[in-house]
N, C-alpha and C positions, 0 to 999 in steps of 0.2 A: 602208767602214763597219768598218774594222779595229779601232776602239776599243770597239765595242759588245760587251757580254757575250752578247747573244742576237740576232745579226744576222738570222737567219731570221725571227724574230718581228717585229723592227723593220721589216723589208721587207714585212711583211704588208699586202696591199691588200684584194682582194675574196675571198681564199681563207683558209680556216682552216688554220693550220700545226699539225700534230700536235705535242704536247708543249709548246706555248706556255704553257698554263695553269700547269703544274707549274713550268716555268722561271720564270714571273713570280712565283709564290708563293715559291719559294726565294730569288729575288733580293730580294724585298721583306722577307723575314724575316732577311736577312743583317745581323749586328751586328758589323761589322768595326772593330777599333781601328786607325785610320789616322792617319798623321802630319798634324797640323793646320797650317795656315799660321801664320806668326808673328804675324799680326794677331790682336788680342784681340777676337773677335766676341762680341756679347752672347749669353748662354745662351738658347736657344729650347727650351722643354720639349718632350720627345718623349713623347706619350701612347701608350697601348696600343690606341687606337681601330682597329677593323677593320671593313671592309665586305666583303660577299660578292657577287660578280658572276658569275653563271652557273657557280657552283661554285668560283670563284677567290677566295681571301682576299686583300684588298688593305689593307695598313696605311696609315692616314692619321694619322701622329703629330702633325700640325699642324692638326688639325680645329678646335682651339680658336681659331685665328687668324681663323676666319670670323666671329666675334663682334668686329667691328673696333672697337666702342665699349667693349669690356670693359676694366677697369683693367689686366689682364695684357697685352693687346695694345697698349694705349696706352703702357705702360711699355716694352714691347719696341721699339715705333716710336721712342720718344724715345732709347732706348739705341743703336739702329742709327744714327740721325741723329748722335748724339754721337760715333760712330766715323767715319762717312762724311764729314761736313762738315769736320772738322779735317784729315782726310787730303787732301781736295780743295783746301782753302784753302792748303795749304803747297806745292802743286805749282807748279813753275816755269812761267811763261808766263801765269798767271792774270791778272795786271795788264794785259799786252798784249792778251790775248783780250777782256777786258771793254771795254777802250778801243777796240779795233778793231771789235768787234761793235757798240758804241754808234755809232761813226762810220758803219758800213755801214748801220745802220738809219735814219740821218738823211737821208731823202729823202721827198718828197711822194708819197702813194699815193691813188688815186682808185678808187671803185667805179663799176660800169657804171650809168648813169642809168636810172631806171624812170619812165615817164611815166604820170600819172593825172590826168585832168581838166585837161590843159594845164599841169600842174605837173610838175617833174622832181625826183625824190628820189634822192640818192646819198650815199655815204659818202666821207669824206676824213680823212687822217691827215697831220699836218705832218711826221711822221718819227719822233719819239720820244714822241708821245702814247701813253699806255698802252692806250687804247681809241680806235678810229676813231669820228669824230663824224658823225651823220646831218644832212645839209643838205637844204634844199628851195629850189628856184628857180622863179620864175614864167616865166622866159625863159632860154634857154640862153646868151644873150649877156650876161646879168647875173650878178653875183656872188650866190651863194646865201646864205641865212641859216641859222644853227644852229637845228635843230629839236630834236635830243636830243644832249646831250653826256654820255655814260656815264662820263666821267672824274670827274664830280661825284657819281656814285651812292654812292661810298664812298672814304674817304681813301686807301686803298692800291690803289684801282682794280681790285680783284678781283671786283667786280660788273660784269656786262657786258650789252650789248644783244644778245640772242640772235637775235631775229627781229623783223621789222617789216613791216606790210602796210598800204598806204594804201587808203582807200575808193575806190570807182570814180570818184568825182568829185574826189578829192584833197583833200577838206576835213577828213577825219579820218584818224587813224593809230592802228592797234592795234600795240602793241609788247610784246615779252616780255623780262623781266629775269631773268638767271641770277645766283644768289648763290654766289660762291666757286667758279665753274666747274661747278656742278651742272647736270645735265640738267633738273632740275626748274626750272620758270619760273613767274613771275607776270605775267599780262597786264594792261596798262593801255591807256587810250585818251587820245590827245592831240588837241586842236583845232589844226589846222595853222596857221590864221591867227593865233591868239592865243599859241600855244605853251604853253597851259595844259592840264593834265590834267583830264579829267572824273572824277567820283567812282567810276567803274566799276573794279573790281579783280577779277581772275579767277585763282583758284589751282588747284592739282592738275593742272598741265599739263606735258607733255613733247612735244617734236617737233611741236607743232601750230601752224599759222598760223591767222589769223582769215579766214574766208570771208564777206566783207561782202555784205549785200543791197544792191540798187541804190537803195533809198530811204533808206539810212543809218539805218534803224531799229535795226539790230543786226547780229550776225554769228554764224556757226556755228563751232564749235571742238570739239576732242576733249579729254576729260579723264578722269582716273582718279577712282574714288570716294574719299571720305574714310573714314578708319578710325574715325570717331566722336569723335576727340579733336583734330580740326583738322589732322591729318596726312594726306597722300595715301597711298594704298595701291596700289602697282603690282603687287601679286600678283593683283589683280582686273582684269577686262577694261576696255579703253577704250570709251567711248561718245561719240556726237556729241550736243552740246547746242546750243541756241540762246540767245544772250544778247541781251535787249532793252536798249538803252542807257537808262541812268537807273534801272535796277532792280538790286537786290542779286543776287549770284550764287545765293543760295538759292532764288530764283524762276526760275532758268533752266530751260527745258523740255528734257527729253531727247527728241531727235529720232530717234535710231536706235541700237540696241544689238544685240549678237549673243550673248545669254546661252547659246545652245545650242553655240556654238563660241568659248569665251572666249579662246582663243589667237589669234583673228583680230582685228585692230585696224582700225576704220573711221575714215577722215579725210575731211573735206568740202572741196569747192570750189564756187563758184558760177560759172556760165557767163557769158561777157562780155555776152550779151544779157539776163542776169538771169532767164531763164525756167526754168533747171534747177539743182537741187542735185545735184552729182556726188559719189558716195560711193566712194572708193577703199578697198578692203578688203585689208589687208596681213597676210601671214604668211610669213616667210621671204623668200628672194631669187630664187626660181625661177619663181614664179607668183603671180597675184593675181586679185581679182575687182573688177568695177566695176558699181555700181548707180546708179540715178538716181531723182529725185523731181521732179515738175512743181511749180514754185512758183506761188503765186497761186491755187491751187485748194484749197479747204478740205479736200476729201475725198481728195486725191491720195495714193496709196500708193507706197511704195518699190518700184521695179521692178528685179529682178535681171537686168540686161542680159547681163553676161558672168560666168558663175558656174561654169564647168567646171574652173577651176584647172588649165588646160592650158598656160598661157603667161603671159608678162608683157604687160600692157596699160597704156599711159600715155595718159591723155586729153590731147589737144592743143587742141581747140576744137570749135566746132560752127557749122553753118549751118542754123539752125532745128532740124529733127528729124534732121538728118544729123550724126552725131558722128564726129570724126576721132581715130584712135588710132595710136600707134606700138606695134608688137607683135612678139613673137618667134613668134607662131603661124604655123606652116609656114614660118618664116623665122628660123633661128637667129642670123643676123646683123642681123635687124630689117627691117621694112617698115612702110609707112603704109597704113592701110585706112580706108574710110568705111563706117560702119554706120548705116543708116536705122532708127531705133528703131520705126518703123511696120512694118518688115519685118525683124526682127532676126535671122532664121535665117542661120547662116553661109553658106548657099548664095547669099544675096543680098548678101554683103559685096563691096565693090569695092576692089581694090588701087589706091591712088593713086600710091604710090612703091614699086616692087618692091624686093626684096632686092638688094643690091649686093655687089660683091666686098669692100668695106670694111664695117666694123661701124658700125651706126647707134647713136649714143650719146645724141642729144637732137634734138628737133624743136620749132620754134615756128611758129605761124601768125600772121604779122605783116604788115600792109599788103597783105593778100590773097595773100601768098606763103608757101610752106613753106620755112623755113630748116632744112635737115637737116644736122646736125653728125655727121660720120663720123670714125672712127679708121682711119688707114692706117699700119700698122706703128707704132702707139702715138703718132702725131702727128695733128694736126687737118687735116681737109679739110671744107669747108663748101660744100654745093650748094644752089642756089635753084631751087624748082619753083613753077609757078603752081598754082591750085587744082584744075586738071584733072590735075596730075601731070606736066606737060611740063617738062623740064629747061630752065631759062632761062639760067643761067650758074653758074659757081663764084665764090665770094668769093676775091679775090686776097689771099692771106695772105703775110706777109713771109718765111716760111721754115718749117723743120720745128719747129713749136712747138705751143702749145695756144691755141685760141680758144674763147670762150664768151660768151653773151649772146643777142642777136638777139630779145629779147622786145619786146612792144609791142602796142597795140590793132590790130584787124583792118583799120582804115582808116588806119593810120599811113603817113606818107610817108617816114619815116626810122626807123632803129633804131640801137642801139649794141652794140658788142662789145669785149671785151678780148683782147689777144694778148700772149703771153709765151713765152720759151724759156729754156734754161739760162743763156744769155748775153745775153738781151734782157729788160730790166725791163718790167713790164706797162704797156702803153699802151692808152688808150681810143680807139676809132675810132667815127666817125659814118658810117653807111652810108646812102646815098641809094638808096631802093628802086627808083625808076624807072630810074635810069641805071646802078646797080650800082657807083657810085664810092665808095671809102672815103677819108675824110680823118681825120687825127689830131685828136681832140678834146682829149685830155689826154695830153701826153707825160710821160715820167718820166726824170729825170736822177739818176743814182746816183753816190755818192762813190767811184768806181773809176777809176783813171787810164786804163786801156786795156782795155776789154772784148774788143777784138779780139786781145788776147794769149792768149786761151783758145780752145780748139777743142773741138767736139763730134763724136764718132764714134757711129755706130750699127752695132753688130756683131750677128751671128747665130751662136749657138753650139749645139752638140748636147747635149741632156740625156741622162740615163742610158738612157732607153728609145728614143732616137733622135729625139725631138721637137725641132724647130728653135725656139729661143727668142731673142727680141731683147733687146738690152741697150744702153743709152746709156752712153758713157764720156766724161767731161769732164776736161780737164787743160790745163796750159800748153802752148803750141806748142813744138815741139822736144823733147818728152819723150823721154828715153832709156829704151828698153825693156830695161833691165838687171836687172829684178827688185828694184830697191832703192827703189821709190817707195811711200811710205805711201799706202794706198788705203782708201777708205770705200765699202763695198758696201751698198746699200739695197734693200729689197724689201718686198712686202706679200702679194700672191697670195691674194685671197679676195673673196667677196661681190660678184662682178661689178664690182669697182672697178678702174679703169684708171689706171696711173701714166703720166703724160704730162709732157713737159718744162715746167718753170716756173722763173722766177728766184727765188733765195733768198739773202738777205744772209748767212745762216749758212753756206751752202755756198760762197759767194764767199770768206768768210774761210778756209775749208778749202783752197780752190784757191790763194789768195794765200800760204798757208803751204807750198805745194809739194805738196799732196796731190792725189791722183787721186780723182774721185768717179764711182761706177758705179751705175746703177739698172737692175735686171733686171725684165723684164716677165713675171712668172711665171704659170703656169697657176693657175686660181682667180680671176684677174682677168677683166675684160671686154674686153681688147684685141682679141680675135678672136671675139667673140660667145659665144653660149650654150654651144657645145661646149667652148670654151677654159675657160670658167668651170666647167662640170661636171667637166672632167678634173682639177680640183684640189679637189674636194669629197668629203666623206664617206669612203667606202672608197678613194677616189683621192687623199686629202689628201697622202700621201707624195710624190706627183708634185711638189707645190709645194716641198717640202724638197729633193728631188733637183734640181729646176731651179736652186735657189739654190746648192746645193753645187757643181753643175757650172758655174755662173757664176764661183764662186771658183776652180775649177780652170782655167777659161779664162783668167782674169786672171793666174794664176800661170804657166800653161804658155806664155802669149804674152809674158811678160817685163814685164808691168805692175808686178808686185809678187811677193812671196813670203809664205808663211804668217805669219811673225813680223812682217810689215809690213801685214797685211790686217786691218782692223776691219770689223765688221758691225753694221748698225743697222736696226731696224724698230720700229713702234709699233702697239699694239692687236692686230689679227690679225697684223700684222707683228712684234709682240713675241713672239707664239707662234712665228712663223717662226724668230726668233733663238734662242729657248729650245730649239726642237726641233733645229736644226742644230748648236747649241752642244753639246748632249748626245750627238748622233749622231757628229759629226766634230770634236771639239775640237782635233785636231792641225792642222786646216786654217786656223785663225784666230789672229791675234795679240791681239785684243781684241774685246769684244762690248758692245753697248749695247741691251739689250732694254727697251723702254719700254711702260708700261701694258698689259702683255701678258695674253692668256688663257692661263694656265699650268697649271691643273688641269683636264684635259680630261674627267675622270670626273665632275666636279661643277660645272663652269662654269655650267650651265643652272639651277642652284638659286639663283643670286644674285638674279634679278628676272625679271619677265616679258619684258623686253627681251632678256635673255641667252637665255631659252628659245627665242626666235625664231631664234637662230643655228643651230638644229639642222638647217636646210635645207642649210647648208654643212658642219657638223661631224658631224651625227648625235649621239646621246647614248649613254651607257654602258648604258642599259636597252633600247635598240632591239633588239639581237640579240647573240648571242655574238660573231659576226664583227665587228660594229661596236664592241663593248667591246674586243676584242683589238686592233683597229686603233688606237683611241684610246689605249689603255694603252701600246701600242708606241711612241708618239711623245710622249705627255703629258710636258712638261718636268719637272713636279714629281716624276713617278714614274720618271724616267730619269736622275736625278742619282746617279751611281755612286760610292760611297765607294771611295777609293783612286785616283781619277783626278786628274790635274793638268789643270785647266781654265785657259784663258787669262784674263787680267785682264778682269773683268766689272763693269760699273756698271749695275745695274737701277734704273729710275726709275718711280715711280708717284706718286699723289696721294691724300691721305686723303679727299678729297671726290669721288673718281671713282665715280659711281653708274651708269656704263655698263659698264665692265669692273671688277668689284669688286676693290679693292686687295688683298684677301686672296689673289688669284691670285699677285701678286708677292711678298707676304709669305711664303707657303708656299715659293715657288721660291727665294727668298733663303735661307731657313732650311735647305732641303734642300741647296742648293749649298754653303753654308758648312759644313754637316755633311760633305759629300762631298769638299770640296777637300783635296788631299793635298800641295800645294806652296805656295810663298810668294806666288803670284799673288793679288792682292786680289780678293775676291768681295764687292762692296759693294752696298748698296741706299740710294738717295736718295729720301726720302719727302717730297714737297712738301705744305705745309699751305695752306689757302685756295685750292685748285686742284682741278680735276676731270680729265676725260679729255683736255683740251687746248684745247677751244674756249673763247674768252673770256679766255684767260690774258693778263695785262697784259704789255706790252713789257719792263718791268724784270725780270719773273720769267722770261720767255723768254730774255733775254740772260744772266741768271745761270745758268740751267740749261745752255744751250749752252756757256758758258764752262767750266763744270764738266766737261761731257762731253768737250770738245775738249782741255782740260788733261789729263784722264785718258788720252786717246788719245796725246797728245804724249809722256807718260811711258811708256805701255805699248808704243808702237811705236818708241821711241827716236828721236823726231823732233828736229830742231834746235829749240831753245827759241825761240818767237816773241819778237821784240824784242831778242834778243841777237845781237851780231855773231859771225861765224864766227871 
């Protein structure tokens, strides 16, 4: 941490360091005239706005950027794009990158089939379709027919199919449409046989699926209230509603709300037998509650079954009054329990599958079996148990990759799953439940001459505090460990999310260019269970950044690369990661790609109700003095130091990102451009008609990656793709 002005404060975790407040204040008030980079960045007005946290004054000169629709912000966005895009367009290798990325994307991709009422629903993309198409088939041996083609939603394909849920008998389908990448969606209902939409239209929704009743009379869903002018208001709490088919949304009945705890969000599912409404109550990522209501009884009340907020509980299924849950209760790596709702006291709970050495990531009850998906050192292991919890067998997977799926009705005779790894394109397998045999149902052929010319290593390195951290490294066989290899290091480290191996056409382009790709499994993720997650949250968040920094040091000390050849990349919470390590240790890196990041850690929670829920991982600047100081110590916006030479950086965000508000990236770009003291470019690329990333059309993805990789080719002094030596 030699580059930091206040290393003691930056290293602050759970302890208060004397003198931090005054050091912070003097740092913030510094108005140093520094040499600016030769690039002509747009002027970003620096206001006099000041906030006070526990006696510490914090200047927020770019507070005005939080009004993203204001004329001043829109003018600044346009001016930044007018600088960034011409710079990117003139970089050598752009034409080759766009051509090769387009070629690499040209392969058929299939989704895992979902069976409902004897029909099979799945997605398919012929390769370069901007949006995958939803198909339905009456028989797996027959060609399916198009049910929804989102490529026709809008001419530029920026509207997408966000979610879809068939009714239990497969005759109806509820589906959600996102406009321009927004998390806000509109629900529609389609007749599966005719392919025609019913008149039902549901607005004011985010992140919700439709929970169909078994008689197809309607479905349950979660929605935000209207602001009175036809717009959704996500500053207010989510509630569960019931929509009766054929009626306007204005007549939908509110089924459950939590006005006394507006920060908690209820979402509904209906059990396979149709007897119960399950209400999952969410707030944060460390614990939740589960309630239920008996359906078909007019006076039935909601029962708060699991309401201690002591662990995570995921409903798997039920056998009458016996409910099955995956939980971290008394099992930080996860276990499966049976709760008889007639005797719900924890002393009556039965452990079906005890905690294992590996981390339980997902469970399905299909064909009378529990399919338990585990992570073993960040790769998949799938075990099959009968309904008593006896281990029947393991699913025979092809290698150290990622497997997912295994859903289906409780009386199914088969199920489906996908498998992929860094060098194995995703294939769909059909699994016979009785015999345990897997057969390839849909194979994938990619336009790569020899996937066997690349190899994958998994290494374990030691972080700052002695913690052993895994990292995958992918490269061409025969790599020379001479420190000269351009390397892209990727990380995330948060919200109990695990990074596991998967095939990516973008990363394949990087490997073909001679690059090394590394992915570190940082604390804050879910790779090793609850303890691993909590070790990278709140006052422990600096552990995540240290893990990433020491991943970079490992790659450099073991000859894979050197600082001027090492690029770093992360998105969302991973964007925060890149912003934090970039401002803490700029000398370690040759280029940075922070994407859609959470960059203002003192105010991120003010953006919307969804952002406020991230406090379980981050904490907030108002929680306590220690929490404020910890956030302030690593907040990227507040640690851009004037007079510092930062490596070439390309910040990316989107003007329709309503998950991580784009003003996080706006503020960071303005602060970094103000601080930059050398000629290294400090650019921001702001996409229009896009959101946080989901639903982005293929053409837009290819353009963005081509820009990022061309930026890295120039910054890392790589051979120009497509040119002979």
